[in-house]
Structures are given as C-alpha cells and as structure tokens.
Residue, then its C-alpha position, 0 to 999 in steps of 0.5 A: m531499497n534504503g529510503i526508496f520504501i516509507e513506512d506509512k503509520r496510516l497504512g501500515i506497510p512502506l509507500p515508495q517515496l521516490d526522489k526523483h522522475w521514475d525514468d531518471y533510476s537505471a534499468e537495475e534501479q528501477e527493477a530494483i524498486l519493482l521487486e521491491w514493491e512486489a515484495i511489499r504489495g505481496l502483503i497487502p491482502d493480508r493487512i486486509a484482512t486484518l483490518e476487516r477482523q477490525i471493522n467485524e469486531k467493532q461493528d459486533a461491539l456496535g450492535r451491543e452498544a448503550d451508549f451513543a457516544r460511543s457508538c459515534q466513536l465505533n463508527a468513526d472508527i469503522a468509517e477509519l478502517a474501512s476508508i485505510i481498507n480502500d487507500l490499501w486497494i488503491w495502492y494495491r492495484i499500482s503495477p509498475t512496469i519498468s521504462f520501455k525505452k530505458t530497457a530497450v537500450v539496456k537490451s540494445k547495449t547488450r547484442 
C-alpha cells in the first residue's frame, strides 16, 4: 500500500499512516490495508527476538564493565531497547477490523 505504511526507523517496521478516517476508506481499501498490516504484524515477534538478543548482549557487557560512564551508557541502551520492545508489543496487539457498516452495505449491494 503505497503511502499508507511508512517505515518507522526506531521500531524497525512500517507503521500505518492513514490520511483519512478509517470509515472513509472503501471496503476494498480497508481489506488491502488490513492484509498488508497482518503481513507486517507477523514480522513483529522476530523483530522483538532480535532486540531481546541485543539486550542480552548489552547485559553481559554490563556485567563485565568496570567503567562507570560506559555502564551508564549500556543501561541507557538497554532501557531504549526495552522501550522499543514495549512499543512493538502494543503495535502487535492492534488488530483492526473492517468497518461493519461498510461491509454490510457492500454485502447487501452484491445480493
């Protein structure tokens, strides 16, 4: 969906950027958007697993770090990665559905 999903550099996935209210999209457009979102949504657990590995690496480094300033930086990095994971889980839980009114209208017209 050109222009609907824009890459979010922080999260590492494309996110929907709807330029109008959901109900203003046709049923076909809603279905295409949802299909694309489900494909993107399916990538989120792998993205989270990658970030968790990075956290584990930084925690290992933190356990060996003697320099206070570097320890602080590692802690900040870990906190940021954890924040990204939290945001990704929020996006993962978003599961929009096609507008019932629009779907009902389309179905009644096709009968």
